[in-house]
C-alpha positions as CSV (number, residue, x, y, z in Angstrom):
1,M,129.1,164.8,25.7
2,T,128.6,162.9,29.0
3,A,125.5,161.9,30.8
4,Q,125.0,161.2,34.5
5,H,122.0,160.2,36.5
6,L,120.3,162.1,39.3
7,D,117.6,161.2,41.7
8,G,114.3,163.2,41.9
9,G,115.8,165.8,44.2
10,G,118.7,166.5,41.8
11,A,121.5,164.7,43.7
12,A,123.8,162.6,41.6
13,V,123.3,158.9,41.9
14,R,126.3,156.6,41.7
15,V,125.4,152.9,41.5
16,P,127.7,151.0,43.9
17,V,129.6,148.2,42.3
18,Q,131.0,146.6,45.4
19,G,129.6,143.1,45.8
20,R,129.0,142.8,42.0
21,P,131.1,140.2,40.2
22,P,133.5,141.7,37.7
23,I,132.9,140.9,34.0
24,R,135.8,138.5,33.8
25,V,134.2,136.4,36.6
26,V,130.9,136.1,34.7
27,A,132.8,135.4,31.5
28,S,134.8,132.7,33.3
29,L,131.6,131.1,34.7
30,A,130.0,131.2,31.3
31,A,133.1,129.5,29.7
32,A,133.1,126.9,32.5
33,G,129.3,126.4,32.0
34,A,129.8,125.8,28.3
35,V,132.4,123.1,28.9
36,F,130.2,121.6,31.7
37,G,127.2,121.7,29.4
38,A,129.0,120.0,26.5
39,A,130.1,117.2,28.9
40,V,126.5,116.8,30.3
41,L,125.0,116.8,26.8
42,M,127.4,114.0,25.7
43,A,126.8,112.0,28.9
44,S,123.0,112.3,28.6
45,A,122.6,111.9,24.9
46,S,122.0,108.1,25.1
47,G,119.3,108.6,27.8
48,R,117.1,110.9,25.8
49,H,113.5,109.7,25.4
50,E,110.1,111.0,24.1
51,T,109.3,113.1,27.2
52,S,112.7,114.7,27.6
53,T,114.1,117.6,25.7
54,T,116.4,116.9,22.7
55,T,120.1,117.4,22.9
56,L,119.8,120.2,20.4
57,F,117.1,122.0,22.4
58,S,118.9,121.6,25.7
59,G,122.2,122.9,24.2
60,M,120.4,125.8,22.6
61,V,118.6,126.9,25.8
62,G,121.7,126.6,28.0
63,G,123.9,128.3,25.4
64,L,121.5,131.2,24.9
65,Y,121.4,131.9,28.7
66,L,125.2,131.8,28.9
67,T,125.6,134.1,25.9
68,A,122.8,136.5,27.1
69,G,124.4,136.6,30.5
70,V,127.8,137.6,29.3
71,I,126.3,140.3,27.0
72,A,124.2,141.6,29.9
73,S,127.3,141.9,32.2
74,V,129.2,143.7,29.5
75,R,126.4,146.2,29.0
76,Q,125.6,146.7,32.7
77,P,128.5,145.5,34.9
78,A,126.8,146.6,38.1
79,N,123.7,144.6,37.3
80,R,123.2,141.0,38.6
81,V,120.9,140.0,35.7
82,G,123.9,138.9,33.7
83,L,125.2,136.6,36.5
84,L,121.7,135.2,37.1
85,M,121.4,134.4,33.4
86,V,124.7,132.5,33.4
87,L,123.7,130.6,36.5
88,V,120.4,129.7,34.9
89,G,122.3,128.3,31.9
90,I,124.6,126.2,34.1
91,A,121.7,125.0,36.2
92,W,119.8,124.1,33.0
93,F,122.7,121.9,31.9
94,A,122.9,120.4,35.4
95,E,119.3,119.3,35.3
96,D,120.1,117.2,32.2
97,M,122.4,114.9,34.3
98,Q,119.2,113.1,35.5
99,V,118.6,112.0,31.9
100,S,121.8,110.0,31.8
101,I,121.5,106.2,31.9
102,D,124.7,106.1,34.0
103,P,123.5,105.5,37.6
104,V,126.2,107.7,39.2
105,T,125.5,110.6,36.8
106,H,121.8,110.1,37.0
107,T,121.8,110.0,40.9
108,A,123.9,113.2,41.0
109,G,121.4,114.8,38.6
110,L,118.5,114.0,40.9
111,F,119.9,116.5,43.5
112,V,119.7,119.3,41.0
113,R,116.7,118.1,38.9
114,S,114.9,121.5,39.3
115,A,117.9,123.8,39.9
116,S,117.0,126.3,37.1
117,T,113.5,126.8,38.6
118,A,114.7,128.8,41.6
119,L,117.2,130.8,39.6
120,L,114.5,131.6,37.0
121,V,112.2,132.8,39.8
122,H,115.0,135.0,41.1
123,L,115.7,136.3,37.5
124,V,112.1,137.0,36.7
125,L,111.5,139.0,39.9
126,A,114.8,140.8,39.8
127,F,114.6,141.8,36.1
128,P,115.6,144.3,34.8
129,S,117.5,146.0,37.7
130,G,119.0,142.8,39.2
131,Q,117.5,143.8,42.6
132,L,114.6,142.3,44.4
133,R,112.2,145.2,45.0
134,S,110.0,144.1,47.9
135,R,109.8,141.8,50.9
136,V,107.3,139.7,48.9
137,D,109.9,139.2,46.2
138,R,112.6,138.2,48.7
139,V,110.2,135.7,50.4
140,L,109.2,134.1,47.2
141,V,112.8,133.7,46.1
142,T,113.8,132.3,49.5
143,I,111.0,129.7,49.3
144,A,112.1,128.8,45.8
145,Y,115.7,128.3,46.8
146,V,114.8,126.3,49.9
147,T,112.5,124.1,47.9
148,V,114.9,123.5,45.0
149,F,118.2,123.2,46.9
150,G,116.8,121.9,50.2
151,L,113.6,119.9,49.9
152,I,114.3,118.3,46.6
153,P,117.8,117.1,47.5
154,L,116.4,115.8,50.8
155,S,113.7,113.9,48.9
156,T,116.2,112.1,46.6
157,P,116.6,109.0,48.7
158,F,112.8,108.6,48.5
159,F,112.4,109.4,44.8
160,R,112.0,106.5,42.3
161,T,113.1,106.8,38.7
162,Y,113.5,104.5,35.6
163,T,117.3,104.7,35.8
164,K,118.6,103.3,39.1
165,N,118.7,105.7,42.0
166,L,121.8,104.6,43.9
167,L,120.6,106.5,47.1
168,L,117.0,105.1,47.1
169,I,115.9,104.0,50.5
170,R,112.2,103.6,49.9
171,Y,109.7,105.3,47.7
172,E,107.4,107.8,49.4
173,E,104.4,108.5,47.1
174,W,103.4,111.7,48.9
175,L,106.7,113.5,48.4
176,P,106.4,114.5,44.7
177,G,102.9,115.8,45.4
178,S,104.1,117.9,48.3
179,V,106.9,119.4,46.2
180,N,104.4,120.2,43.4
181,V,102.1,122.0,45.9
182,V,105.0,124.3,46.9
183,Q,105.9,124.9,43.3
184,V,102.3,125.7,42.3
185,A,102.0,128.1,45.3
186,V,105.2,129.9,44.3
187,A,104.2,130.0,40.6
188,T,100.8,131.5,41.5
189,A,102.4,134.2,43.7
190,V,104.9,135.1,41.0
191,V,102.1,135.6,38.5
192,A,100.3,137.8,41.0
193,V,103.5,139.9,41.5
194,L,104.1,140.2,37.8
195,L,100.4,141.2,37.1
196,V,100.6,144.0,39.8
197,R,104.0,145.2,38.4
198,W,102.6,145.2,34.9
199,I,99.4,147.2,35.8
200,T,101.3,149.8,37.8
201,S,104.2,150.2,35.3
202,T,104.6,153.0,32.8
203,R,104.8,152.4,29.0
204,P,108.7,152.4,28.9
205,A,108.8,150.0,31.9
206,R,106.3,147.7,30.2
207,R,108.4,147.6,27.1
208,V,111.3,146.4,29.3
209,L,109.2,144.0,31.4
210,A,107.3,142.4,28.4
211,P,109.6,139.4,27.9
212,V,109.8,138.7,31.6
213,F,106.0,139.0,31.9
214,V,105.4,136.6,29.1
215,T,108.0,134.2,30.4
216,G,106.7,134.2,33.9
217,L,103.1,133.9,32.8
218,L,103.8,130.9,30.5
219,G,106.0,129.2,33.0
220,A,103.5,129.7,35.8
221,V,100.7,128.2,33.6
222,E,102.8,125.1,33.0
223,S,103.7,124.9,36.7
224,V,100.1,125.3,38.0
225,V,98.2,123.4,35.4
226,G,100.8,120.7,34.6
227,P,100.4,118.7,37.9
228,V,96.6,118.8,37.5
229,L,96.3,117.7,33.9
230,G,99.6,116.3,33.0
231,E,99.3,112.9,34.7
232,G,95.9,111.8,33.3
233,V,95.8,113.6,29.9
234,P,98.8,112.6,27.8
235,W,98.3,115.2,25.0
236,A,97.9,117.9,27.7
237,H,101.2,116.9,29.2
238,E,102.9,117.3,25.9
239,V,101.3,120.7,25.3
240,L,102.1,122.0,28.8
241,S,105.7,120.7,28.4
242,D,106.1,122.6,25.2
243,I,104.7,125.8,26.9
244,G,107.2,125.4,29.7
245,H,110.1,125.0,27.3
246,L,108.9,128.0,25.3
247,A,108.8,130.1,28.4
248,V,112.4,129.2,29.3
249,L,113.6,129.9,25.8
250,L,111.8,133.3,25.5
251,L,113.7,135.2,28.1
252,P,117.3,135.0,26.6
253,L,115.8,135.4,23.1
254,A,113.9,138.6,24.1
255,F,117.0,140.0,25.8
256,L,119.2,139.4,22.7
257,A,116.4,140.9,20.5
258,G,116.5,143.9,22.7
259,V,120.3,144.2,22.1
260,W,119.5,144.0,18.4
261,R,116.8,146.6,18.7
262,V,119.4,149.0,20.2
263,R,121.6,148.4,17.1
264,L,118.7,149.2,14.9
265,G,117.9,152.2,17.1
266,R,120.8,153.9,15.4
267,T,118.4,154.7,12.6
268,T,116.2,156.6,15.0
269,V,119.2,158.5,16.3
270,A,120.3,159.3,12.8
271,D,116.8,160.6,12.0
272,L,116.9,162.6,15.2
273,L,120.2,164.2,14.1
274,V,118.6,165.3,10.8
275,R,115.5,166.9,12.4
276,L,117.2,168.5,15.5
277,P,118.6,171.7,13.9
278,R,115.1,172.7,12.6
279,A,113.3,171.9,15.9
280,S,111.7,174.4,18.2
281,P,111.8,173.8,22.0
282,T,108.5,172.0,21.9
283,E,109.5,169.9,18.9
284,L,112.8,169.1,20.4
285,Q,111.1,167.7,23.5
286,D,108.7,165.7,21.4
287,L,111.5,164.3,19.2
288,L,113.4,163.1,22.3
289,A,110.3,161.6,23.8
290,T,109.6,159.7,20.6
291,A,113.2,158.6,20.2
292,L,113.2,157.2,23.7
293,G,109.6,155.9,23.7
294,D,108.7,157.9,26.8
295,P,105.8,160.4,26.4
296,S,106.4,161.7,29.9
297,L,109.9,163.0,29.0
298,R,110.6,166.7,29.7
299,V,113.6,168.8,29.0
300,G,115.2,171.1,31.5
301,Y,117.8,173.7,30.6
302,Y,120.5,174.5,33.1
303,R,121.1,178.0,34.4
304,A,124.6,178.3,35.8
305,D,123.9,181.6,37.6
306,H,121.0,180.1,39.5
307,A,122.3,176.5,39.6
308,D,118.8,175.2,38.6
309,Y,116.8,174.1,35.6
310,V,114.0,175.8,33.6
311,D,111.6,174.2,31.2
312,R,111.0,175.2,27.6
313,E,108.7,178.0,28.7
314,G,111.5,179.4,31.0
315,R,109.7,178.4,34.2
316,P,111.5,176.6,37.0
317,L,111.5,172.9,36.4
318,V,109.8,170.8,39.0
319,I,111.2,167.2,39.2
320,P,108.7,164.7,40.6
321,S,110.2,162.2,43.0
322,Y,108.9,159.2,40.9
323,Q,110.9,160.3,37.8
324,A,114.6,159.9,37.0
325,V,116.9,162.7,35.7
326,T,119.7,162.3,33.3
327,V,122.1,165.3,33.1
328,V,123.5,166.2,29.7
329,E,127.0,167.8,29.6
330,R,128.9,169.2,26.7
331,D,132.6,170.0,26.8
332,G,132.5,169.5,30.5
333,R,129.6,172.0,31.0
334,R,126.2,171.0,32.3
335,V,123.7,172.2,29.6
336,A,120.5,170.4,30.2
337,A,118.7,167.5,31.9
338,L,116.1,165.0,30.7
339,V,113.4,164.1,33.2
340,H,112.1,160.7,32.2
341,D,110.8,157.4,33.3
342,P,113.2,155.5,35.5
343,A,112.8,152.4,33.2
344,L,115.0,154.1,30.6
345,R,118.0,153.6,32.8
346,D,117.7,149.9,32.3
347,D,118.9,150.4,28.7
348,R,121.4,153.1,29.2
349,H,122.9,152.6,25.7
350,V,119.8,154.0,24.0
351,L,119.6,156.8,26.5
352,E,123.2,157.8,26.1
353,A,123.0,157.6,22.3
354,V,120.0,160.0,22.2
355,T,121.5,162.4,24.7
356,S,124.8,162.4,22.8
357,A,122.9,163.2,19.5
358,A,120.9,166.0,21.1
359,A,123.6,167.6,23.3
360,L,124.6,170.3,20.7
361,E,121.0,171.4,20.1
362,L,120.2,171.4,23.8
363,D,123.2,173.7,24.4
364,N,122.0,176.0,21.7
365,Q,118.4,176.1,23.0
366,R,119.7,176.6,26.6
367,L,120.5,180.2,25.8
368,A,117.0,180.9,24.5
369,A,115.6,179.2,27.5
370,E,117.6,181.5,29.8
371,V,116.2,184.5,28.0
372,R,112.6,183.1,28.4
373,A,113.4,182.5,32.1
374,Q,114.4,186.1,32.5
375,L,111.1,187.2,30.9
376,V,109.2,185.0,33.2
377,E,111.0,186.6,36.2
378,V,110.2,190.1,34.8
379,R,106.5,189.2,34.5
380,A,106.5,187.7,38.0
381,S,108.2,190.9,39.3
382,R,105.6,193.1,37.6
383,A,102.8,190.9,39.0
384,R,104.3,191.2,42.5
385,I,104.4,195.0,42.1
386,V,100.7,195.1,41.1
387,A,99.8,192.9,44.0
388,A,101.8,195.1,46.4
389,G,100.1,198.2,45.0
390,D,96.7,196.6,45.5
391,D,97.6,195.7,49.1
392,Q,98.7,199.3,49.7
393,R,95.5,200.6,48.2
394,R,93.4,198.3,50.4
395,R,95.4,199.5,53.5
396,V,95.0,203.2,52.6
397,E,91.3,202.6,52.0
398,R,90.9,200.8,55.3
399,D,92.9,203.5,57.2
400,L,90.8,206.2,55.7
401,H,87.6,204.4,56.6
402,D,88.6,203.3,60.1
403,G,90.6,206.5,60.9
404,A,90.0,209.9,59.4
405,Q,86.5,209.1,58.2
406,Q,85.3,207.9,61.6
407,Q,86.8,210.9,63.3
408,L,85.1,213.2,60.9
409,V,81.8,211.5,61.4
410,T,82.2,212.0,65.2
411,V,82.9,215.7,64.7
412,A,79.9,216.0,62.4
413,L,77.7,214.5,65.1
414,L,79.1,216.8,67.7
415,L,78.4,219.8,65.5
416,R,74.8,218.6,65.0
417,L,74.4,218.2,68.7
418,A,75.8,221.6,69.3
419,Q,73.4,223.1,66.8
420,Q,70.4,221.4,68.4
421,Q,71.6,222.6,71.8
422,L,71.9,226.1,70.5
423,D,68.5,226.0,68.8
424,S,66.8,225.0,72.1
425,S,68.6,227.8,74.1
426,P,66.5,230.9,75.0
427,D,69.6,233.0,74.3
428,R,70.0,231.7,70.7
429,D,72.7,233.4,68.7
430,A,71.5,233.4,65.0
431,K,74.9,234.1,63.6
432,L,76.6,231.3,65.7
433,A,73.8,228.9,64.6
434,D,74.5,229.7,61.0
435,Y,78.2,229.1,61.5
436,L,77.4,225.7,63.0
437,R,75.0,224.8,60.2
438,R,77.5,225.7,57.5
439,S,80.3,223.9,59.3
440,A,78.2,220.7,59.6
441,A,77.2,220.9,55.9
442,G,80.8,221.5,54.9
443,L,81.9,218.6,57.0
444,E,79.3,216.3,55.4
445,D,80.6,217.4,51.9
446,A,84.1,216.6,53.0
447,L,83.0,213.2,54.3
448,R,81.3,212.5,51.0
449,E,84.4,213.4,49.0
450,L,86.5,211.3,51.4
451,R,84.3,208.3,50.8
452,E,84.6,208.8,47.0
453,L,88.4,209.1,47.4
454,A,88.6,205.9,49.4
455,R,86.3,204.2,46.9
456,G,88.6,205.3,44.1
457,I,91.7,204.1,45.9
458,H,90.1,200.7,46.4
459,P,86.4,200.1,46.9
460,A,85.6,198.1,50.0
461,V,82.8,196.3,48.1
462,L,85.4,194.8,45.7
463,S,87.2,193.0,48.5
464,E,84.0,192.1,50.4
465,A,81.6,191.0,47.6
466,G,83.6,190.6,44.5
467,L,83.8,192.1,41.0
468,L,80.2,191.9,40.0
469,A,79.0,193.7,43.1
470,A,81.6,196.4,42.6
471,L,80.5,196.9,39.0
472,R,76.9,197.2,40.1
473,A,77.9,199.8,42.7
474,L,79.8,201.7,40.0
475,A,76.8,201.7,37.7
476,A,74.5,202.9,40.5
477,R,76.7,205.9,41.2
478,S,77.0,207.0,37.5
479,P,75.0,210.1,36.5
480,R,74.3,208.4,33.2
481,P,72.6,205.1,32.7
482,I,75.0,202.1,32.6
483,E,73.8,198.8,31.2
484,L,75.6,195.9,33.0
485,R,75.7,192.6,31.2
486,E,77.0,190.0,33.5
487,V,77.2,186.2,33.8
488,P,78.1,184.2,36.9
489,L,81.8,184.2,37.5
490,P,84.1,181.7,39.2
491,A,86.3,182.8,42.1
492,L,88.8,185.3,40.7
493,P,92.3,186.1,41.8
494,A,92.4,189.4,43.7
495,P,94.8,191.1,41.2
496,V,92.5,190.1,38.3
497,E,89.4,191.5,40.1
498,A,91.1,194.7,40.9
499,T,92.5,195.2,37.4
500,A,89.1,194.5,35.8
501,Y,87.3,196.9,38.1
502,F,89.8,199.8,37.6
503,V,89.7,199.4,33.8
504,A,85.9,199.6,34.0
505,A,86.0,202.6,36.4
506,E,88.5,204.5,34.2
507,A,86.6,203.7,31.0
508,V,83.4,205.0,32.5
509,T,85.1,208.1,33.8
510,N,86.6,208.8,30.3
511,A,83.3,208.2,28.6
512,L,81.5,210.7,30.9
513,K,84.3,213.3,31.1
514,Y,85.7,213.4,27.6
515,A,83.3,211.6,25.2
516,S,80.0,213.2,26.4
517,A,78.5,209.7,26.4
518,R,74.7,209.3,27.0
519,T,74.7,205.5,27.5
520,I,77.4,203.1,28.6
521,R,77.5,199.4,28.5
522,I,79.7,197.1,30.6
523,E,79.9,193.4,29.6
524,V,81.8,190.9,31.7
525,R,82.2,187.2,31.0
526,H,84.8,184.4,31.3
527,D,85.9,182.1,28.6
528,K,87.8,179.0,29.6
529,D,90.7,180.4,31.6
530,E,90.3,184.1,30.7
531,L,88.2,187.0,32.0
532,H,86.8,189.4,29.4
533,L,85.6,192.8,30.3
534,E,84.4,195.4,27.7
535,V,83.2,198.9,28.2
536,T,81.5,200.6,25.3
537,D,79.8,204.0,25.0
538,D,77.9,206.1,22.4
539,G,80.1,209.2,22.9
540,V,81.5,211.3,20.2
541,G,84.5,209.0,19.7
542,G,87.9,210.0,18.5
543,A,88.5,211.8,21.7
544,D,92.1,212.5,22.8
545,L,92.4,209.4,25.0
546,T,95.8,210.6,26.3
547,R,93.8,212.9,28.6
548,G,92.7,209.7,30.3
549,T,96.2,208.8,31.3
550,G,94.8,206.2,33.7
551,L,94.3,203.8,30.8
552,L,98.0,203.9,29.9
553,G,98.9,202.7,33.4
554,L,96.1,200.1,33.3
555,R,97.5,198.7,30.0
556,D,100.8,198.2,31.9
557,R,98.9,196.6,34.8
558,A,97.1,194.2,32.5
559,S,100.3,193.3,30.8
560,A,101.9,192.6,34.1
561,L,99.2,189.9,34.6
562,D,99.9,188.5,31.0
563,G,96.7,190.2,29.9
564,E,95.9,192.6,27.1
565,L,94.0,195.9,27.0
566,V,92.7,197.2,23.7
567,V,91.1,200.6,23.1
568,R,89.2,201.3,19.9
569,S,87.7,204.8,19.2
570,S,86.5,206.5,16.1
571,T,84.6,209.7,15.4
572,G,80.9,209.2,15.7
573,A,81.2,205.5,16.6
574,G,81.9,205.7,20.3
575,T,84.7,204.1,22.2
576,S,85.4,200.5,23.2
577,V,87.7,199.4,26.0
578,H,88.3,195.7,26.1
579,V,90.6,193.9,28.6
580,V,91.4,190.2,28.6
581,L,93.0,188.7,31.8
582,P,94.2,185.1,32.4
583,L,92.7,183.5,35.5
584,E,95.8,181.5,36.1
585,P,99.3,182.8,36.2
586,A,101.4,182.0,33.1
């Protein structure tokens, strides 16, 4: 089984690796950083004091960043996060040079006394993809680097310390405050970016961002509040210092905990393997969503003959542009795709483990999905046939009304005028007048039958005023009383209106023609997303309904719309015709 990633449009995405340091470079940097760190810790051990970190803590923090960076590079070689972690570890050790009591080492350490700060800002804003997402991110990181590796080194000749600063020219009291102002501004902006990112993120993304969010928030609190309270309140300085140290320590620990979580996640995959063979399509999708912690996950089954994907219902799968797609292949064949939150790509090991476990079952269910897709296409085809038939009915009705019917009305008027002219003539021919009268009457009968024919093909009132108005007109034309029970209806799709009307018309015709009904009741209502129409009569019941062959065609018509038509009839109890039609296509 293999998995590859696609963008929202279905095109394969290959992450470029050019410009990314190979794993051996990161590992070499980490090894060099470990040697450098050990040397710095030994050189600065004698200079440790109450306000500085201990040798153990400094070594633990630097070592954790170096270790986490190497692991991150091994897991995701194309991601810069590993390199940034290693650089943070090296910079952390470099900062400890200022603790040394040796003037040369101490003075060199002053140039990099805040080196890890800029790298931490870069790491926090680029996590977890390794890329800075926006112009704001790039501006903040640029300001951090300029401050740490530009302003701070330039201020070293004017920075006074307890250990002798060999480059001290004179002490400028305003410089530390100015640097603090820049750092506070950057820290505040970083917190704002993280808050926006957290609020707008999905649950899987938040799970990945949680350690960075906590780290950035705690670090920013220390950076913003420290310069305000730290100088005048000794206990506050100690508390804020501990908060800053905790923030720096949390990120590599959280990353390593995430690696351990992946190891423990094998239990979830094992449980998934046990439950997969008994899972239905719905259960399979839910199991995968639970295993990956992404409730938005959807499964698409590949159709080779169409080169597309269908969902568990057999309908074409629509892939939103904001979601990622992981294609699942088995034995070199594309079998399915998982549409999921893009944040899952940041931990590809979990994603690959789950897709590997589910590949066989996805392949098995793909065949059933293809059958469901064929049924969906058949239903859609039948619905199109019904719609085309209705369009043709409306066209014929319109042609009869605007064409033949209007011409016959004109001829009838001419006959009436001829009859009136003949009646006013002194040489009136009684036989000719009778012919004209009978012709006009016959023509009016033909017009009436033509109107009934057009109304039976497709009543104009149905298109113009809707179902309820058409049912009222049907009741008004009936020779027997019809009770119409109606409720206000929402706007109905044209095929649904036409099917409901023709069912009512056919049921009324059958009740009058075959069941000798005296009273008929039509009840129409809608329930949630369905239209219900029922026609009942008090006829003899038990009639041979096959004589009303129209109901058989209407049952097929209702089925084409994913509806259902039920006829119940028993001797002495009348007949009930009930149709249920969905208002939205399946």
